[in-house]
Residue, then its C-alpha position, 0 to 999 in steps of 0.5 A: x812661640x807659647x812657653x806653655x804648649x808642651x805642657x798644657x795639651x788643650x793648648x796644643x790642640x788649639x794651635x795645632x788646629x790653626x796650624x794645620x791646612x783644613x776644610x771643614x764640612x762641619x760646625x761650627x758655621x763660621x769655618x774660621x773664615x767668616x772674614x770673606x762675608x764681613x771683616x767684623x764677624x770674622x774678627x769675632x769668630x774665625x779664631x774660635x774652634x769647638x772642642x768636637x772636630x776642633x782640639x779634638x777628632x769628632x769622636x774624641x779620639x785622642x782623649x786631650x780634654x781628659x788628659x788636661x783634666x787629668x793635670x788639673x786633677x793632679x795639680x789641686x790633689x784631687x780625684x777628679x776635675x772638670x773644665x766648664x765653659x759655662x762659669x761658676x754657673x755651671x759648675x755650682x749648678x752641676x755639683x748641687x744637682x748631684x747632691x740630692x733629691x728634691x726636698x732634702x735640705x743643704x745648709x748654705x751661707x746667705x751670700x751665695x751667688x745667684x747661681x746657687x740660688x738657682x741651682x737650689x730651684x732646678x735641683x728642688x733641695x731646700x737651703x737652710x740659710x747661714x748668716x755671716x758674721x760681721x765685722x762692727x770696724x769694717x761693716x764687712x761680713x767675715x764668714x760664716x761662724x762654726x756656731x751658726x753651722x753648729x745651729x741647723x746641724x739637727x736639721x740634718x743638712x745633705x751638705x755645707x756649701x760655702x762661698x769662700x773667698x766672699x765678695x769682698x775678699x775675706x774667708x771663714x774658718x775653714x778648717x773648723x767648719x770642714x772639720x764639723x761637717x765631717x764628724x757628721x758626714x757632711x760633704x763641704x762644696x767651696x764656691x771659690x769663684x774668686x779664689x782660684x790663685x789659692x794655695x799657689x804662694x806662701x802669702x796666699x791663703x791655701x786652697x779649699x781643697x788642701x783644708x780638707x773641703x770635698x769640692x772646689x769650684x773657681x772661676x778661671x777668669x776672675x782672679x785668673x787670666x783665663x777666657x770670660x766663662x772658663x771654670x773648674x769643678x774639682x772634686x774628692x770622692x770619700x763624701x760625695x758621688x762622682x759618677x752623680x757629679x759627672x752625669x749631673x755635669x754633662x746634663x748641665x753643660x753645652x754640647x757645644x763647648x768652645x775651644x778657646x775657653x777649654x784651651x784657656x783653662x789648661x793653659x792658666x792650670x800650666x802657667x800656675x804649676x810652672x810660674x804660679x809663685x813668681x807670678x803671684x809674688x810680683x802682683x802682690x808686691x805691685x799691689x802692696x806698692x800700690x796701696x801703700x802709696x795711696x794710703x800714704x795720702x790719708x790719715x786714715x786707713x784706707x784699705x782693707x788689709x789682713x791686719x784687719x782680720x785672723x791669719x789667713x781670713x783676707x785675700x792679700x791680693x784682694x784692693x778695697x777702698x773703704x770710702x767711707x773713711x774718706x767721707x766719700x760715695x765709692x759710687x761717685x769714685x768709680x764714675x769718676x775713674x770710668x771718665x779716666x777710661x778706668x773700670x772698677x770691679x764693684x761699688x757702692x756708697x761705702x766700697x770700690x773693689x779692684x781686681x788685680x791679676x797676673x796679667x797687671x803690670x807695675x805701670x798699672x799700677x802707677x797709673x791707677x794711682x795716679x788717676x785714683x789720688x787727686x779723685x779721692x782727695x777732691x771727694x774727701x770730707x768727714x769720715x763715716x761710720x762703717x755701715x753693713x751693705x744690704x747685700x749681707x745684712x739683710x735676714x731672709x724670711x721664709x715664705x714658701x719653697x724657693x721652687x714653689x715660688x718659682x713656679x706659682x701664679x705670680x702678679x705685679x703689685x705697687x711697691x707701696x702695696x708689696x710689704x709683706x707679700x711673697x717675691x717671685x724674684x730673687x732680686x740682687x745688686x750687682x755686683x756682687x750678685x748676692x741676692x737681697x730677697x730670693x723666690x718665696x721669701x717675705x718683702x719687708x721694709x729694710x728689703x724694699x726700703x734697701x733695694x731703692x736706697x741702693x738704686x737711688x745711690x746708683x747702684x744697678x739692681x738686678x733680676x727683678x722683673x721691673x728694673x725701676x722697682x716701682x712694682x714687684x712681681x709677688x706670688x698670687 
């Protein structure tokens, strides 16, 4: 029996559906009995039910989704909440479409996810790029400085959109940035895809709404134990038009949302509300034990820690191995772990990121340590100086607007002839999915050489028309 059922209306609706007798002559076409056609197909789809005619009546008579979203808004202390089955990608697109009209400008961190850039193309908004500060000791982007926002205020951005925490767990000085933006009546939207657990334990940073931000977008399937592609959009109405956000959300969301992701969002909300402090405390204790055990084997510090950054500016649940301190290749460490059946969230030459969540047990961390220690000992060499990954270090050169480049006539040119041309593609190492070049930007020597080097090192290069990078798609 689920302990969360009584406090999670969508979870109760999902379980109740499968407990009831039913003979559906509605969608979904599998009707939860595809196993009679094929066992493999049935294993995939027979636990699926939609919102409409599944979690609620086809006419939404019971308003069970609205009840659950209201509970989420209350927990995060907000005026408005929506559940998405399209991930933070959908939530980013929905809120960006709601901000303004084509041609207006929005201040955006350059470390934004690809979905933010795609949303800007859809909305016709123009980005004013904000470059992160880089910590010299670690090579890690530490967030957007207040001076960087102040630099662009005279360009009259209609909103400020930040990605917090960053992919490596660092956080900008949000109170200062939010106060500055609000002093100019500029709403602050935070893509907190990796920060859904913030605010539910005293040893974790507060979530951005507690700091005064106007909207929080988070993936319930990343740092939290939700269904894949489940996400939350939570907002305040002082500086944002909630009716327009609702319109944009519905415009960009599927009209056939699956029930399981929705029920998982509600369940995770109830889990955080009832047991968040306990479970997050156990997680951080497990992480501390794991990192201490591994680090004790080496003379130099090999993990990023809260001590590397100002107070409240790093996620202590983030496990980031500094391969450069070992003189090792993060990609080769990833490959060796993969042979032992252990997958990591991200690896590049200098960094390996391990995603730890509430679902991990102390035994899981013991197993990881048992496998990791001999691998990194075997690969250890003289330490290298910290280097900043390409995704964090490129300063974009605008040629034309992203939207114009997106719809322009294009051609493929050899990499050797692409220098100085305007890219028609968004190209990013993935993960983290942060653009090295966006549509409308100039392909520089740093970009072309850096992408080639990343690919040669084994990093996946995503979204390029030619994944080999032998040619580039450029504006004619």
